[in-house]
N, C-alpha and C positions, 0 to 999 in steps of 0.2 A: 700534409695533405688530408688526413681522413677528418672530417667535425666529427665532433665531439657533442655528445647530447646529454645533457641533464635531464635526469629523472625528477619531477616534482612533485611534490604530494602537496595537498591541500594543508595549509594550517589551520593548526583546531585551537579555535579563541580558550582560553583558562577557563576556567569554573568559576563562576564568582560565587562568593564565600554567602551565606544565607538560605533564605526559603527558594532561589531560585531554581536549585536543583529539585525541589518538591513540586513546584509549579510546573518544569520540564516533564517530571514523572505524569503531573496530574495530565498535562496536555496529550502527552502517549496516551494514557489510559482513559483519554477522552477519546479520540482519535480512532484507537482500538474496537472501542464502543459501536462507534459510529460506524464503521467498515463491517463489524460485524452484524450490526442491523441491516444494511442496504445488502449484504449477501445475503443475510435471511429471507429477505422480502423477496430475493431474488432467486432463492431456492422453493420459496412457495408459492412462487406466481404460476398459474395455472397455462399449460402448454395449449396456444392455440389449435383448437380443431384442423385448419387449413393446415397448419406443419404439420402433425400428425398424420394427413393425410398423403401429405409430400415424403413423408418418412416411412410410411408402411407401401408405398411403390419403390423402392430399395429394397425391399426383400423380396 
């Protein structure tokens, strides 16, 4: 009377031989560099005076 549930896991595609692993690593490195660059630009961005004024009112 109970129902059985099967746990499914995503099937992983087998890695192809050749330089495809290197291409994937290159893409990962490029993506990581792009994300670090965007993050650093956000960190370096000046906080607007209006925001600083609002934050000072919280104290």
